C-alpha positions, 0 to 999 in steps of 0.5 A, spaced: 429 817 505 421 817 504 419 810 505 415 810 498 423 810 494 424 803 497 419 800 493 419 798 485 416 800 480 410 796 477 411 793 470 409 795 464 403 792 461 402 791 454 396 793 450 391 788 447 392 791 440 400 790 440 398 782 439 394 784 433 398 788 430 404 782 431 399 777 428 397 781 422 405 781 420 406 774 421 400 773 416 403 778 411 410 775 411 407 768 410 402 770 404 408 774 401 413 767 402 408 764 398 407 769 392 415 769 391 415 761 390 409 761 385 412 766 381 419 765 381 421 762 374 423 755 377 416 754 380 413 757 373 417 752 369 415 746 373 408 747 372 408 748 366 412 741 365 408 738 369 402 740 365 406 738 359 407 731 361 400 730 364 398 732 357 403 727 353 400 722 358 393 723 357 394 723 349 399 717 349 395 710 346 394 705 351 397 699 349 391 693 349 390 686 347 384 685 342 379 679 341 374 678 335 366 677 337 364 671 333 358 668 331 357 660 333 352 655 336 353 656 343 351 649 348 347 652 354 348 647 360 346 647 367 351 646 373 349 642 380 353 638 385 351 631 386 353 624 389 353 617 385 348 613 388 347 605 387 341 603 384 341 597 388 346 595 394 345 588 398 348 585 404 349 578 404 347 575 410 347 568 412 340 565 412 342 558 417 346 557 422 353 554 421 360 553 420 363 558 413 367 552 411 368 555 403 369 563 401 368 563 393 369 570 391 375 575 390 374 581 394 372 587 388 370 581 383 364 583 379 359 578 380 353 575 376 346 574 380 345 566 382 353 566 383 355 562 389 360 566 393 360 562 400 358 555 402 356 554 409 357 546 412 351 543 409 352 535 412 346 537 418 341 540 413 343 534 409 341 529 415 335 533 416 333 532 409 334 524 409 330 524 415 324 528 412 325 524 406 324 518 411 318 520 415 314 522 407 316 514 405 313 511 412 306 516 412 306 515 404 306 506 405 301 507 412 296 512 406 297 506 401 295 501 406 289 505 409 286 506 401 287 499 400 282 497 406 278 503 404 277 500 397 275 493 400 271 496 406 267 499 400 266 493 397 264 489 403 258 495 404 255 494 397 255 487 399 252 488 406 257 485 409 260 491 413 257 496 418 257 503 414 260 506 421 266 502 419 267 504 412 266 511 414 272 510 419 277 507 414 275 514 410 276 518 415 283 514 416 285 515 410 284 523 409 288 523 416 294 519 412 293 524 406 294 529 412 300 527 415 303 526 408 303 532 406 306 535 412 311 530 411 312 533 404 312 541 407 318 538 411 322 535 406 322 541 402 324 545 408 330 541 408 331 542 401 330 549 402 335 549 408 340 545 404 340 550 399 341 556 404 347 553 406 350 556 399 351 563 399 348 566 392 349 573 389 341 576 389 345 581 384 350 582 379 355 588 381 361 588 384 363 585 391 366 589 397 371 587 401 370 580 405 366 581 412 368 575 416 373 569 414 373 561 413 371 558 419 367 562 422 361 560 426 355 564 423 348 565 425 342 567 421 341 573 425 348 576 424 347 584 423 354 584 419 353 579 413 359 576 409 360 581 403 356 587 400 354 587 393 354 594 389 350 594 382 354 599 378 352 598 371 347 603 371 348 607 377 345 614 378 347 620 380 342 625 385 344 632 384 341 639 385 339 645 382 337 652 384 330 653 384 330 659 379 333 655 374 327 650 376 322 652 371 327 652 364 328 645 367 320 643 367 319 646 360 324 641 357 322 635 361 315 636 359 316 635 352 319 628 353 326 629 350 332 626 352 336 631 357 344 629 356 347 629 363 355 628 364 358 627 370 365 630 372 370 629 378 371 633 384 375 638 380 370 639 375 375 638 369 376 631 368 369 628 365 367 621 368 361 618 364 355 621 360 347 619 362 341 622 361 336 625 366 331 619 369 327 623 374 326 630 378 323 631 385 316 633 386 318 638 391 324 643 393 327 643 399 326 649 403 333 649 407 337 650 401 332 653 395 334 647 391 331 642 387 333 634 387 334 631 380 336 624 378 341 622 372 342 615 370 349 612 367 351 606 364 358 607 368 360 602 362 367 605 363 367 603 371 368 610 373 363 612 377 362 609 385 357 609 389 357 615 394 363 619 390 362 627 389 361 629 383 360 635 378 354 635 374 353 639 367 346 638 364 345 640 356 339 644 357 339 647 350 343 650 344 343 656 342 343 658 334 348 663 332 349 667 338 354 672 339 360 670 343 366 674 346 370 672 352 368 673 359 375 677 361 372 683 356 366 684 359 367 690 364 361 692 369 359 698 373 354 701 377 349 701 370 351 694 368 356 690 364 359 693 358 365 692 352 370 697 349 369 696 342 374 698 337 374 702 331 378 703 325 381 710 328 384 705 334 379 709 339 374 705 343 367 706 344 363 704 351 358 699 348 352 697 354 350 690 353 345 685 356 349 678 357 346 671 356 349 664 359 356 663 360 360 656 359 367 656 360 371 663 358 366 665 353 359 668 354 354 670 350 352 677 348 345 679 347 344 685 344 349 691 342 354 688 339 355 684 332 360 679 330 366 681 327 366 687 332 373 687 336 373 688 344 378 690 348 380 683 352 387 686 356 388 693 358 381 696 359 383 698 367 386 705 363 381 706 358 375 711 358 370 712 352 375 716 346 381 713 348 386 712 343 389 704 344 396 701 341 394 693 339 399 689 341 394 683 341 388 681 336 386 674 337 392 671 341 396 673 335 402 679 336 400 685 331 406 689 328 407 696 329 405 702 324 410 706 321 413 712 325 408 719 323 412 723 327 415 727 321 408 731 319 408 737 314 405 741 319 411 740 323 406 737 329 408 730 331 404 724 329 400 719 333 403 711 333 399 705 333 397 699 331 391 696 326 386 693 330 
């Protein structure tokens, strides 16, 4: 046996064209399968049903709620945030030292200017007054006696019975006593003033706060806390801010010297607390916030405003006469701006581009391209496009009855059902 006979034959190698042929066959098989499923009766039937369903959906009326544009006078308000500021706030402090023997006010009480609020022990000041008055009486007696001597010396001088120097000395003595008497009078007045300071009175009319010190304590003139704080709440002011882009309309109205009405609302902006007028406008815009400060004054007869209270401000700037109004919910927006869907007598909608004016509550002023009496889509606009058929289910807040079914027509075609706008 030859040696080569023990060797195995090498494996047969596949040629490249074999793989190419196999790939072509696979592609043809896949293409044939796709063609079969698309041309089969079930596929054709499903496609027809889908197209038919899509066509029916496109032609179906869209349920909508309508609102009629109205013509009315529209008040223009500017809104701002403000803080109630008292015209005057005073801390009642003692002006003399002593024991606080009486507290005559009740916390939260309304007081009038000059009303006695508390009393410091007056006895030391009464004694000082008596001493000053006694000193005054003594010095007035000395002055009176000096004047009698001066008169006698003057008579003797005229008779040439006394030296002129003695008369001049007596005249100087009288002037000295006059000075002493004036000083004594000042001491009496000072003692009376200290006695008055022992009675603490209200410097302004207003509402007192909580008591800061109790009866029986020793108070001093240099105490920092005081006894009570009085805040003037009638009238009262509110400092509020407006954006700088609203400054010019405000200044134009302010220059006419017309009263500008301002209403203060609570923190939620729902309850009106007080009505007042614009009092002052600041002379510069805050560069950090881009706002201008304004001050309004309120009579606050209902005592609904308190110092440092946060409020919402509505300032009545102007009133637009015979403006066209629509609900804000009817306004749609896209990249080109604001528009509304207007419904015509054929129950189809028209896309109407508009320009908007001021907004207040749930209504907005339409400046052009919409007339009072035209109806706009309030609800259901998200499914509409220009020319869409609508089914009016509600108009001006009231339900609308459906029209009779018009399906049975002479031509045999199905009719369109809808509701009158």
